[in-house]
C-alpha positions in Angstrom: 7.9 -0.1 -6.3 9.3 3.5 -6.2 7.7 6.4 -4.5 6.6 8.1 -7.8 5.0 4.9 -9.0 3.0 4.6 -5.8 1.9 8.3 -5.9 0.1 7.5 -9.1 -2.3 5.4 -7.0 -3.2 8.2 -4.6 -6.9 9.0 -4.6 -7.8 5.6 -6.2 -9.3 2.4 -4.8 -6.5 -0.2 -4.5 -5.9 -3.8 -3.4 -2.7 -4.1 -1.3 -1.1 -7.4 -0.5 1.5 -7.0 2.3 3.3 -8.9 5.1 2.3 -8.4 8.7 4.8 -8.2 11.5 4.8 -12.1 11.7 5.5 -12.5 8.0 2.0 -13.6 7.1 0.5 -12.3 3.8 -2.5 -10.0 4.3 -4.8 -8.3 1.8 -6.4 -4.9 2.3 -8.7 -3.1 -0.1 -9.6 0.6 0.1 -8.9 4.2 -1.0 -5.2 5.3 -0.8 -5.2 8.8 0.6 -1.6 9.6 1.0 2.0 8.4 0.8 4.2 9.9 3.5 7.9 9.6 4.6 8.6 9.1 8.3 12.2 9.5 9.4 13.6 6.2 10.7 10.6 4.2 9.4 10.5 5.0 5.7 7.5 5.4 3.5 4.0 4.7 4.7 0.8 4.2 2.7 -2.2 5.8 4.4 -5.8 5.0 3.5 -9.1 3.8 4.9 -7.3 0.5 5.5 -4.9 2.1 8.0 -1.1 2.6 7.6 1.1 0.1 5.9 4.9 0.4 5.5 6.0 0.5 1.9 8.8 -2.1 2.6 6.1 -4.6 3.7 4.1 -4.3 0.4 4.2 -7.3 -1.9 1.7 -6.1 -4.5 -0.3 -2.9 -5.1 -2.9 -2.8 -7.9 -5.8 -0.6 -8.7 -9.2 -2.2 -7.7 -10.6 -4.3 -10.5 -7.2 -4.8 -12.2 -6.1 -7.8 -10.1 -5.6 -11.1 -11.9 -8.4 -13.6 -11.7 
């Protein structure tokens, strides 16, 4: 996903599937507050689920839109 695509989710409830530092898939659900760029680390998604690096995100969908 690109930064403009992700900024469309700011302010919405989302479900994020991402890889943790060990490579295990994790799922987080919550409000996406901000997308920020941190030099030397890249883009981070910030919400009530904490901070997740964009390069670790596998899927990002609006809450209620995920496949059954």
